[in-house]
N, C-alpha and C positions, 0 to 999 in steps of 0.2 A: 701579283705584280710587285710584291715586296714593299708595298706601301704600309707604313707603320702608323700614321696618324691622318685622320680626315677632319678638316675643319669645314663646317657648313653652317647655314643659317638655322635659326631656331625653329623655322617652319617644318624642318625635317625631323624634329624630335619624335613625332608620332610614328614615323616610318622606321625608326631605329630598330625596334624589336624584330620587325620583318627582315630587315637586312642582316641582323645578327643570326636569325634562324637560317637564312640562306647559307651563310658561311658555315654554320654548324652542319647543315645537310650535306654540303660538299666536303666536309672534313678539313676546312681551311682555318688558318689562324686569323681571326678578325682583327682589323686595325683598331686603334683607339679612336672613338668617335667623340668629337667635341663640337658643341653647338653654340654659335655666337649670336648675340642679340641683334635684331635688325636695327639699322640706322634710322634715326627719326629726325623730322624737321623740328625747328624750335617750338612749334605748337604741339609736338609729340605725335603728329601724324606720321605714317610710314613714308619713308623716302622712296619715291618711285620714278622710274625712267620717264613715264608719261608726263609727269608734272614737274620734274626737277632735272637740272643739268647734271647727269651722272657719268657721262662719257669722258674718258681720259682726254680725248682730243679737245673737248671743251675747255678743260683746265689748261691745256697747253696753249690754246688760242687766246685765253685770257691772260697769259703771261705768268702763270705760277711756275716756280722752279720745281723740277722733279723731286729733289731732295726735301723740299718743304712739304710737298704733298704726301710723300712717304712718311715723313715725321708726323704730320697731322693725322693720317689714317692709323698709324701705330698708336698714337695717344688715345684714339677712340677704342681700340682693342685692349690697351693696357695703360690706363691713365697714369700721369706722373704722381709719384709719391710726394708726401708733404715736404716742402723745402727743396724739391728736386727741380733743376732747370728743365723746362719742357723742350728745349732745343737739343735734339739728340741725333747723332749721325747713325748710319745703318748698323755698324758694329755694336754700338751701345744699345740700340733697339733690340738686336738679337740677343745680346748678353743679358739684358734685364727682363726679357719676356718670361712671364709665368702664367699659365692658364688659370691659376687660382685668383689672379688679379683681373681677369676679364669681367666687366660689369654684368650683372644679371639683367638690369633694365636697359632698354635701348639707348645708346649714347646719342647725343644730339649732334647732327652734322651742321656745325655752326660756321658759316662762311666768314663771318666777322673774325672768328678765331683763326681761320686759315689765312685771311688777309694779314692779320697781325704777325703770324708766324712767317709767312712769306716775306713780309717787310723786314723782319729780323735777318733772314737769310741774305736778302739783298744788301742790307747795310753792314752786317757783321762778317759775312763769309765771302763777299766778292770785293776784290780790289778793283781799281779803275779799269785795268786791262781785262779782268774777268767779267766785269759788268758790260763793257763794250762787246765782248765776245758773245755773251748771252743775248744782248739786244740784237746783234746781227743774226744769231741763230733763230731768234723768235720772229723778227719782223722784216729783216732786210737781207734775206738770202739772195744770192745772185739770180736765181730763177724767179723768185717772187718779185724782186725789184725790176727785172726786165719786163715782166708781165704788167706790172703797175705802170711803168713808164710808157708802154705801148698804149695803154688805155687813157692815161692822163695827158700825154703830150698834145693831142689835138684839141684839148679843152682849156688850155692855159695860155696866158700871154707873158707871164713872169714866173720864174721859179718859185717865188714867194706865194703864188696862188696854190701851190701844192698842199700847203698846210690845211686850209679849210676844205679843200676839195677831197682830200684823202684821209682826213682825221678819223672817219668812221672805220677805216681798215685797221686802225691801231687802238680802237676803243673797246671797252667791254659792253656794258649796257648803255644805251643812248638816253639822253635827257628828253623824253617825249611825254606828251600829255594826250588826252583824248582829242583835244582841239587840233592837234597836229594833223589829224586825218580828215578834217572838215572839208577841205577844198581839193578832193582827189577824184572827182567825177563819179564816185560811187556813193550811194546812200549808205547809211550806217549799217543796215542789215546786210546788204551785199558785201560790204567791207568785212564784217564779222564772218560771214560765210566763206568768203574767199580765203581769208587768213587761216581760219580754223581748218578748212578742208586741206589746205596746203601742208600743214604739219604732218598729217597722217600720210599724205601722198608722197612727200619728200622722204619719209622714213622708209618707204617701200622701194625707193630707187636703188638698183644694184650699182649703178655708176653715178657719181656726183660730178657733174660738169655743166657748163652753160647750156648745152644742147638739151640734156634731160630736164634741167630746171625749166627751161622755156616751154618744153612740151607739157609739163605739169600745169603751169600757169595758163597755157593755151587751152587745155582741156577744161580747166575750171572756168575760164572765160566763156567757152562754148556752152557749158552747162548753165551758166548764169545769163546767157544770151547777151553778153557784153563784148565790146571790142577788147582784144588782148592788151592794147596800150592803156586802156582805161583801168583794167583790172591790175595792171602793173603799177599804177600810181601809188596805191597804199603800200605795196611791197617796197617801193622806193623809200617811203617814209619810214616804214618799220625797220628796214635793213640799213639805210644810209643816213636816216635822220632828216632827209630833204626830199621834196617831190622830184628833184632832178639831181643827177650826179653822173659819174662815169657809168658805163653800161651795167644795167642791173644784174643780168644773169652772170656775167663775168665776175662782178663784185661778189655775188653769192658763192660762186665757185672758190674764189680766193679766200673768203672768210671761213669756208668749211661748213659742213652740215651741222655740226654741234652748235657752233655759235649762231648760225642762222636760225636753228630751232629755238634757241633761247631768246633771240630778239623777237621772233614771231610770237612766242608765248607771252613775252612782256607786252607786246602790242595788243594781243587778244585780252589780256587781263585789264589793260587800260580801257578797252572798248566794251568789256563785259563778256566773260567766258561763257560759251554756250552750255546749256544744260545737256545731260546725257541724251534726252529725248530729241532735242534740237540737232545735236551732232549726228545721231543715228538717222534722222530724217534727211539731213543734208548729204550724208554719205550714201544713203540709198538713192537719193536723187542723182548724185554724180554717177553712181554705178549704172542706173537705168539710162541716163543720157549717153553713157559710153556704149551701152549695148545698142541703143537706137542708132548711133553713128555707125 
């Protein structure tokens, strides 16, 4: 295929000799194999999709600029030299890249560093007109604004009511505590089970829309032998920050799968993440209930 270089994660190092032998057996010229260290959390644990927001759509939903994210990732693979400005455009990133500078130990995926870098791009690279354009692209595209208006109009009396009602649609993580879930008609265990099961079930959905989201929560409610509207209450809190808001399933569709996943994980952490054994038992219970139905 005329590929000259292959960059992949360090977990493939042990397979490299086998791959090189295959090239040799076929009489092909092997590409250069380079292995990159795995990204780590600040506590040095492995960055994983199951526990961390790693999808590109999450970072777009959070309002990170594409060029800031590219810059941030490039610095993880090729850190800035002493005295060098860390704010680099793509041509500079390409020009300076040297495999010899790739760190051996896993670089830390530091969201605080990404926030700092994204802030610099907003302040230093965007003039007022450019800033307005980026905000429009991120939050108020005509399609999104029309959908929001349809959901919000029946629930307000003044246009100024839109601020508190819709703030969750333009926020990252919500300011919640465990106490936020106390008056949701579900006991603490049922709330933990419902939220935890939903994360895995939402990841399985081929289509992300209000109809499929409602079906998942309906199935969880049936397994817990609870009313769907009662099971929906803690989801309202986790997703919108309030027990009541604009329609839940439409809100989740608007926010997108990645941001919903992160808010659910945050809520689960507040309430107490289930052990592996608990989660396996709950998932088995949900599967058996599905078969029985």
